[in-house]
N, C-alpha and C positions, 0 to 999 in steps of 0.2 A: 488476418481479419482484425479490425478494430470494433470491438463490440461494446455497446453501451446500453443502459437503462435510463429512460427519460420519463419525465412527468411528475406529478405531486407525489410527496413522500408517502409511502405505503400503496401507491397505485401505479408504480413504474411501468413502463412497457418495454419490451426488447427492441433494440435498433442496432445498426451497424453505421459506421462511418465509411463512405465509399472513397475511391481513389481521388475524388475531386474535392473531399472534404465536407460532403453532403450527408446529412443525417438521414437515414432511411428506416422505415419500420419493418421489423421482423415478425409482427404479431401474427402473420399468416402462416409462418414457418414454425415458430416455437411459442409457447404460451408465456415463457419467461427465460432469462439467462441463469440457468441452474447448474449445479455440478452435471447433471445429465447431459445438457447441452454443450458442456466443455469436454465430454468423454471422447475418445476416438471416433466412435460411431456419430456422436452428435456433431462433432466438428466436421465429419465428412458430409453429413446432411447439409450443414450451412455452407460449406464450399460449393455444393451442387446447385446452389441458388444462383439465378441470374440476377445480379445485383440491380441492373437497370430497370427491371420488372418491379422491383419493391417501391412501395409509395414514398415519396420524399415528404419528410416531416418540415413543416412550415414554422417560421418564427424561431425563437430562441428558447425551447423548454428547458426547465430544470433538468440537470443531469444527477440521477442518484447514484449510489453505490453500483457499479457495474455488474455485480454478482449476487444473486439471490441465494440465500440458503447456505451461507459461509458456516462450516462447521466449527473451527477454531482458528485463532490467530496466535501463531507462535512466533514470538519475537526474539531477536538476537541482540544482545548488549555488546558493546565495546568491540565493535567488528571492523573498525577502521583504525589503522595505527595512529593517524593525527588525532582522531577523537579521544582514544584512550589517553594519549599525552595531554590533551588540553584539560581533561578532568583529573589528572594526576594519578591514573591507575596503570598498573603493569599490563603488558599484553597478555591476554588470556592464552592458556595452553590448549584449552578446549572451548568450544562455543559456549558462550553465556545465555542461557535460555530462560524466557518467562512467558507466561501466557496473558493475552490482552482480551478482555471480555467483548464478545461479538456485539453486545448492546451499546458499545462505543461507536459502532459504524455509522457513518453519515456520508452524504455526497461530496463530492470534490469542491463544490462551490457554496455549501452550507455554512452557516455561522459556527465557530467554535465558542461554546459556552463556558465562561470561567465558572467553576463550581463554587458554591457557598465556602468561604474560608480559605480559598485558594490565593496564595501569595508568590508563588513561583512558577508561572505557567510557561511552558517551553515548547518547541517545535523540533521536529527531526524528519528530514526527509529520507525515505527509504524506498529501496526496490522491493516490490512485492512479488512473490513467486506463487503462483496459484497452481495447486496441485489438480491434476485431471484424472488420475487413476490410482487407487489405493497403493501404499508403498509400505512394506513392513520389512525393516532391517535389510534394506537394498544396498548394494555396493555402489560406490562412486561411478564406476563405469556405466551402470544402468540407471543412475540417479535422474538425469534429465529426461528420460523417457516417461517419467512420472509427471512432468511439468506441462500444464496445459497452456500456461499464459503468464504474462507479466503485467504490472502496473504500479502506479504511484500510490505510496502509502505515507501519510503523516502520522508518525507515532507522537501524538501529542502527550505531553508529560506535565505532571504538577510535582514539582521536584521536592517541595516540602512533604507532599503526601508519600512521595516515594522514599524519601531518605530520613525524615525527621519523625515518623510516626511508628517506627518499629515494623516488624514483620517482613513482607516480600515487596518486590518491585511493582507487583501487579496492582496494587491500591493506588499508585501514583499514575497508571496508565489507562485505567478503564472507566473514567467518568464518561457519562453521555457526550457525544460528539468528539471524542479524543481519537477517533480513527476515521478521518476523511480518506476515502479510496476512490481512485479513477483519476482523469475523467473516463478512461476506457480501459478495457482488456486488450492487449496485443497477443495475439496467439504465438506460441514458441516458435511455429515455423517462420514467422516473420522476423524474428529477433536472433540475428546470426551468432551473437557472442554477449551473454548477460554479463560478462566481466569487462566490458569496453563502453560503458555508458556514463556520460557526463551527469552529474546530478547538481541541483542548485536550489537555494532558498533566498528570498529577500523578505524584509519585513519594512512596510511603508516605503518601498523602493529601494531601500539600502541592501546591497548585497551583504549576506551572513554567511551562507554556506556555499562552498565550490568545490566538488570533488569528483571522483571517478571510481565506478565499482571495480576497476582493476586493483584498487588500493584496499579491497576487503581483506582482512586476515583470514577468514575461511570464505571460499567462493560458493556459488550456488550448488555446484555438485556435492561439495563436501556437507553443506548445511542440510541438503535433502537426505543424504545417506546417514548423517549423524542424529538428525531428529527422528529418523524412522527406526533407529536402534532403541530408542527409548519410549516411543509411542508410535501408535499406528498413525500414518497420515492418509487421511481419506480425501476422495475427490471432493473439491470445494474448500478444503483448508488453505490457508495462506500462511506463508513464511514471510515475516518482514525482516529483512536481512541486515539491518543496523544502519547507522548514519555517520557521515563524515564530521569533521571538525566544524566549528562555527555556530554551535548551539548556545542559547542564552546563558545557560548554566555555566559553560566554559569560559566566558568573557570576564574580564578583569576591569572594573566591576560587572557582576552578571546584569544582563539587560533583558529581564523577564517581559512577557507579553502583558499589555494592558487592554482594557476594553476600548475599543476604536481602531486598534491596529489592524493592519491588513498583511496578512501572511500570504505569499505566493511562493509556490516551488514546482519543480518539474525534473523530469529525467528525460534525456535524448531519446525521441522515437516514441516516448509513452504519454506524452502530454504534460499538461500544467494544471495545478489546482490554484484557487484563490479563495481564501477564507478570511471573513471578518471576525474578530474577537468580540464578543458581546458578554455583558454581565448576566448573571442568572436572574 
């Protein structure tokens, strides 16, 4: 299933994209797409729905973040060999983790707002892993049983905030609009192999990132198991799994985002985002 939330910000309705690419309303089935809707029981209920009987949504409504009630966003740094190389860092021996504030979440086509004082705004296309049932210190063999869906995440970064102001990575990752998510969630049963997905980014039509999740240093199984060792993963949490080479910070010289720039990114089978950078 491809699950979406559509409508004005703060008043989104649940929907799904059918086999023909038509947006259909799910409001008569669920009140919203929450972690409960993504649970095994919730997904069973959704799969039982006769898609052709769902109302067609006319026009081109705004798409919001496809999941309501995200608990936390756990991000992984330096998880592609080529990205670690471009920023001059050694390959990590264990996953590098940080938290991104959920107040950064925005829709897949909403503007990215450059914060006051920002000078080094960057983009990062990442595979998002949505947890469907709680995971506490799980093994790799069972890790994927806890995954409900996958999605595109843009781990927007302000490198000066991240690197030059002391403290932790989180402060450069958590400004409002720094986490466009979507356009939709693809349930795990429809994604055969999360380690075989092409990912890409363009800025103003210029190719910037081109990679494949096969090149992750730590794959999805390892990441779910590893994170759950140090903190409980709850239904509705998202793991953002890192980005390949091609970020603005890694270019020589760096080519950071400016107001007016158009960032487009996507992952095979998971859709694409389009975000305009605007000043605060």
